[in-house]
Phi, psi and omega in degrees: 000130179288147176283148166291138181294141181308313180298320174299320179296313181299317177295322179302319184263357185057049182241027180303126180082353189254001172260120188239132175283136167246113187243129179269141180236135179286338177257163182273122177235140189221129172259158178297138176300153173291122182304126178074004180289141174251353184229113184295344175299343177296342169307325182290324173301317177296322177295321176298335180275358175114350175288149166265116190254135177243123184248129174220168179298343181283340179248020178250107182273345178274119181298326176296323182285329174304318182282315181306317182280353174099007185286336170208160187258348187285162177297132179303141181274091181243129184308132183089351176100142185297316182303319176292322179296324179278345179249245189257015174087166181256008176103190184299135182090358178241158181306146177294139182289140181285340178059036175280327178237157190295322181207166183302326181294317180293319178303313180295318179299319178303321178287322181297329186271353176287152181297149180238170178055045186277341181266348184054229181271007181280145186247351178206166183231130175255136176232133181206165174298135183294133175224151173304134182101346175294152173237066186280168174270316183233156168239136177233142179246135172266101195237140169279167191304314180298318179295317178301317179303313181291321180295317179300316184295321177287323174301329184265004186299331185265359186234152174272354183290144175261358186236035182273005174231138179233158175230084189289145169271098179201185181298155181299319181293320175299328183288335180266328183243298189299312188285316176298325177295321178295326182297335178299340179281351182273156172297324178234078188300138178269151172286155185235119174275128186238175185063051179267323188287147189298329183293310180292325183297330184291351182258005182227166170307146184300336181269359186268123171237163173255146171227116190244131185217159176301141179306323181297324180289330174294322176300318177297324179292319176298324179290326186273336192312315188284352175245004186268189179304343182299340180257009181258165178297334182302321183277333188304316182291329176288318183297325184294340180252008177297000000 
């Protein structure tokens, strides 16, 4: 069966520039941080604008992002303690608590249960617009809700499972890197909806979510596209409003 051409796929979903290759590197490559940025996921916006971005622990000023991207597994060193920061704070003189979790114990347990050693021996991550000939580990899409719906449906085309996509409550960077990389260890890796948490969402357009999948799954989607729901009346109404 012929594959749908990449450009045709991106036009079908109106995702030109929004499909990004995530490539792991054994050597350390580093791009300049985004001036004034408070969210390292904004590197992905630069990649969508056409830059080739190299992420390493050296250009991540956010300790949470260093962990979320997988560069270390220890609890981030935040004044007052990570658990307090993610819950109700440690009091006067410490960072205000984000109140994502009810108490410090739950917050720390959340971190302890996340997968570790997801980068292996790799020292940097390259993010760029997906092109034919790339050899990425993961592909992530910066998608609006209708686009996300279609991507999930096509990703699920080959499986009878109803739970092959997850939307983890974790940091935005972990939802795009740490969790999807850990899924690769599974016999049937799940797709991961990212940019769910309120902190990372505040740095993007209100309609922007990430959807991250194994690169091999994206090739399967290209192979399946021309015989899938994309040629049915079901999709036509959604496509018209993209």
